[in-house]
N, C-alpha and C positions, 0 to 999 in steps of 0.2 A: 540448567533448564532440563526438564524431563518430559517435554511435550512429545506426544506420539505422532503428530502430523507435522512433518517438516517439509512442506511443499514450497515455501517461500524461498526464492533465490537470495542467497546472502549478498549484502552490499559491501563493497570495499571502497574505502576513502581514507586518505591521510594515515596510512599504515594501520587502519582499523577495519574490522569486519563486524557488521551488524547482522544478527540472525534472529529469526522469530519462529515460534512453534506454538502449537495448541494441543491440549490434552482434552479428550472428550468430557472429562469430569471437571476441567478447569484447573486442577491442581498442577503446578509446575509449568503452566502456560505463561508466555510472555516473550519479551525480547531481551537481547543482550548485546553489548558492544565489547569486543575484545581487541586489545592493541597487540599487534605482532611486532616482534623485535628480533632481528637477525643477530646471532652471537656466534662465537667460535664453534659451538656444537650444533648449530642449525638455527631453528627458529623457536623462540619462546612466546607464550601468550599470557597476557595479563588482563583480567576482567576489569573493565572500566565501570560498567554498571549493569544491573539486571532489573528490568521493569516488568510490571504486570499489565500495564495499560495497552500495549501493542502486541497482543497475542493474535497473530495473523494466521488464518486457516489456509486459504489458497489464493487470496486476492492480491498478493504481492505488496511490497513496500517500496516506495520510491524516495529518492533524495533530491531535493531542490535546494541548492545552497547549503546551509547548515541545518536544514529541517528534514525530518523524515515524515512521510505521510503513508498511512495504511489503515485498513479497517480491522476492527476486532469483531466480536460476535454481534455487536449492536450499533457501532458508530464509526465515523471517520475520525482519526486521531492525528494530531501533529505533535511530534516529539523533537526536542533539540538534539541533534546528532551527537554533539560533544558531551552533553551532560545527562541526557536521558530525561530531562525535565519535560513534563507535559505542558505544551503551550496552549492547546485547546483540544476539546473533545466535543463532537457534534453528531447528533443522530443522523443528519444528512439523509442518505438513501438506505442506511443500514449496512448490514454485512454485504460485502461484495469485493470487487476488484478495482484497482486503480492504475492509471498510467499518467505520466506527466509530459506535457509538450507546451512550449512557448509560454512558460510561467503560469500554466493552468493545470488543474487536475481534472481528469475525466474519471468519474466515479460511477461504477456500474453496480447496481444492486443485483444480487443473485435472484431476487424475486420480482424485479420490475424496473423502476425508473433509472435514468442516467442523469447525473448532475454534472455541471461544469462549475468548478470551484477555483477561486484564485489561490495560487500556491503562495501563501504568506503566513508566517508564524504569528503575526499580530492578531489574528482572529479568523473565524470561519466567515468567508464571504462568498456566498453562492451567487453565480452570475445567471444561471438558468438551469432548467431541467426539462426532460420530456419522457414520455412513456414510449417504449419501443413498439413499433407496429409488428404484427405477425408473431407475437410473443408466445412461446411454448409454455406448457404448464409445468415444465421441469426447471430446477434451478439453473441459472446461467452462470457457468464458471469460467468460460473463456474470457481472458483479459481484453479490454478495449485496446485497439492499436491505432496509433496516429502516425501516418507516413505521408509525406509530400502534401500536407495540408488537407488530408482526408482522414476521417474517423471510421474505422471498421469495427463492426460488431457482429459476432457470430452467435447464433442460437439454434442448436440442433441442426436442421438442414436449411437454415436461412442465413444469408450473409448480407448485411446492410452496409452502405457506404454513404457518408455525409461529408459535404464540403465544409471544412472548418477553418479554411485559410482566412487570415485577417484581411479584411477588405478596406 
């Protein structure tokens, strides 16, 4: 991978690391899974797969079970963690950031709406969406945060809190 923006936090699971990067021109952008193995001389790395579908800019990638979820420049993508196979790709709310909690994805567009999506590799299943009040004219890059049954959204000098606890 030769991406020039490496903002996404790597994910570690089952002795593997998934990384994603994006290049402004698109060349060399994508995601990769590398298996780490300890040996007598330290640690070796073996590429498991390299994919173009999940070139994440700044919105993060999350793992729920054996599936990875993240946005590329235009859509929300679900990838099989072990194989790199694309399970689905949906326009959803477009490029943005994602977090996972309680089997759901909170997907925040950098330009507007927030969607609640079921975290399942069987297909895109949107539960609902809303437009953020007091929205600034600038791209929203802060990731949504879910803690103690509350969804937090920050946009410039505005902090919003929503009760998302299951009732």
